BAMIFI-539429 format. One record per atom (N, C-alpha, C, O): x, y, z. Coordinates in steps of 0.02 Angstrom, whole numbers, padded with zeros to 5 digits, always signed. Layout:
XYZ
...
***
This chain:
-06963+03790-08557
-07016+03813-08602
-07083+03786-08578
-07090+03726-08567
-07132+03829-08572
-07198+03810-08550
-07242+03797-08611
-07260+03844-08647
-07260+03734-08624
-07299+03717-08684
-07373+03732-08675
-07407+03746-08725
-07398+03731-08615
-07469+03743-08603
-07476+03816-08580
-07458+03834-08525
-07504+03857-08624
-07517+03927-08609
-07579+03949-08646
-07612+03909-08679
-07596+04013-08640
-07658+04038-08669
-07661+04032-08744
-07716+04036-08773
-07605+04023-08778
-07607+04017-08851
-07608+03944-08873
-07613+03930-08933
-07605+03897-08827
-07604+03826-08844
-07662+03788-08812
-07652+03736-08781
-07722+03815-08819
-07781+03782-08791
-07792+03714-08823
-07824+03671-08793
-07766+03703-08883
-07772+03639-08916
-07740+03582-08876
-07765+03526-08876
-07685+03597-08842
-07653+03546-08801
-07698+03527-08743
-07705+03468-08727
-07727+03576-08711
-07771+03563-08654
-07832+03523-08676
-07851+03474-08643
-07862+03542-08732
-07920+03505-08758
-07900+03434-08777
-07939+03387-08766
-07842+03425-08805
-07818+03358-08822
-07809+03315-08760
-07828+03257-08761
-07781+03343-08708
-07772+03306-08645
-07840+03287-08616
-07849+03231-08592
-07887+03333-08618
-07955+03318-08593
-07985+03261-08633
-08015+03216-08603
-07978+03262-08698
-08006+03208-08740
-07971+03142-08726
-08005+03090-08722
-07906+03142-08720
-07869+03079-08706
-07893+03049-08640
-07903+02988-08636
-07903+03090-08590
-07928+03066-08526
-07997+03034-08534
-08010+02981-08506
-08040+03065-08572
-08107+03039-08588
-08101+02972-08624
-08135+02924-08606
-08059+02969-08675
-08052+02908-08715
-08026+02850-08673
-08053+02794-08677
-07976+02861-08634
-07945+02808-08595
-07992+02784-08539
-07997+02724-08526
-08026+02831-08506
-08069+02813-08449
-08140+02797-08469
-08180+02777-08427
-08157+02805-08533
-08223+02787-08559
-08280+02818-08518
-08326+02783-08497
-08275+02884-08507
-08326+02919-08470
-08394+02914-08506
-08396+02913-08568
-08446+02910-08468
-08514+02903-08495
-08544+02972-08509
-08595+02990-08481
-08513+03008-08553
-08535+03074-08574
-08502+03090-08641
-08450+03062-08658
-08533+03134-08678
-08503+03156-08742
-08472+03225-08737
-08449+03252-08787
-08472+03254-08678
-08446+03322-08669
-08375+03329-08696
-08361+03375-08734
-08331+03284-08678
-08260+03287-08697
-08251+03281-08773
-08212+03317-08804
-08288+03234-08802
-08287+03225-08874
-08314+03287-08909
-08285+03311-08958
-08370+03312-08885
-08400+03372-08915
-08353+03432-08910
-08348+03472-08957
-08319+03439-08854
-08270+03493-08845
-08214+03487-08897
-08196+03536-08929
-08187+03427-08905
-08134+03415-08953
-08158+03431-09024
-08123+03466-09062
-08216+03406-09043
-08243+03417-09110
-08257+03491-09123
-08242+03517-09176
-08287+03525-09074
-08302+03595-09084
-08238+03637-09092
-08235+03683-09132
-08186+03619-09053
-08122+03653-09061
-08095+03643-09132
-08073+03691-09164
-08097+03582-09157
-08073+03568-09225
-08115+03603-09277
-08090+03627-09327
-08181+03607-09265
-08225+03641-09311
-08207+03715-09316
-08205+03743-09371
-08194+03746-09259
-08175+03817-09258
-08106+03827-09289
-08094+03875-09325
-08060+03781-09274
-07991+03787-09296
-07983+03779-09372
-07952+03820-09405
-08013+03725-09399
-08001+03711-09470
-08063+03683-09507
-08058+03654-09560
-08122+03694-09477
-08185+03671-09506
-08184+03596-09520
-08216+03573-09568
-08148+03558-09478
-08143+03485-09483
-08118+03463-09552
-08141+03414-09580
-08069+03500-09577
-08037+03483-09641
-07962+03491-09634
-07938+03546-09619
-07926+03436-09646
-07853+03438-09643
-07826+03380-09684
-07841+03322-09670
-07787+03396-09734
-07762+03346-09782
-07820+03304-09807
-07868+03332-09833
-07817+03238-09799
-07872+03195-09822
-07922+03179-09766
-07965+03136-09776
-07917+03212-09710
-07965+03204-09655
-08020+03256-09663
-08006+03315-09670
-08081+03232-09661
-08137+03277-09673
-08197+03255-09632
-08226+03202-09645
-08215+03294-09583
-08274+03279-09543
-08259+03250-09474
-08203+03229-09459
-08310+03250-09434
-08305+03228-09364
-08278+03157-09358
-08233+03145-09318
-08305+03111-09396
-08285+03041-09391
-08210+03032-09406
-08175+02997-09370
-08186+03064-09459
-08115+03059-09477
-08071+03085-09420
-08021+03054-09403
-08089+03142-09392
-08048+03172-09339
-08048+03129-09276
-07996+03121-09244
-08106+03103-09257
-08109+03060-09198
-08070+02996-09210
-08030+02976-09167
-08080+02964-09267
-08044+02902-09281
-07968+02913-09283
-07930+02872-09258
-07948+02969-09313
-07877+02985-09317
-07846+02993-09248
-07794+02965-09233
-07879+03032-09205
-07852+03044-09138
-07854+02981-09096
-07807+02967-09059
-07908+02942-09102
-07911+02879-09065
-07855+02832-09086
-07826+02797-09044
-07840+02830-09151
-07785+02788-09176
-07719+02811-09147
-07677+02770-09128
-07708+02876-09144
-07646+02902-09115
-07641+02884-09042
-07589+02862-09018
-07696+02892-09005
-07696+02875-08933
-07679+02801-08923
-07636+02784-08882
-07712+02758-08960
-07701+02686-08953
-07630+02666-08974
-07599+02622-08943
-07603+02699-09025
-07535+02686-09046
-07485+02705-08992
-07438+02668-08978
-07496+02762-08961
-07451+02783-08907
-07455+02735-08849
-07404+02719-08819
-07515+02712-08832
-07521+02663-08777
-07484+02598-08793
-07451+02569-08750
-07489+02575-08856
-07459+02512-08876
-07385+02518-08891
-07344+02480-08865
-07367+02565-08933
-07299+02571-08959
-07255+02619-08920
-07194+02621-08930
-07286+02659-08875
-07251+02709-08836
-07221+02765-08880
-07172+02797-08861
-07252+02775-08938
-07232+02828-08984
-07293+02849-09025
-07343+02814-09027
-07289+02906-09057
-07345+02930-09098
-07327+02932-09172
-07346+02979-09207
-07293+02883-09195
-07272+02880-09265
-07326+02848-09308
-07312+02801-09346
-07386+02874-09304
-07442+02849-09343
-07444+02885-09409
-07487+02872-09451
***
């Protein structure tokens, strides 16, 4: 099964953002891409997450958890 295809651009954008977060690139392009995708997808509203800051903090927490715990059970 191919998980990365034309209907799963969210996976590609997530990978791009993770690369940016881990390597601490000196640009906001990757973050802006991630946020704009979320804005188009759900207007930055999901459960109790609302706005750019919530979405960035949530994803950063997931990334750091996976690095530390080797799982995404956040």
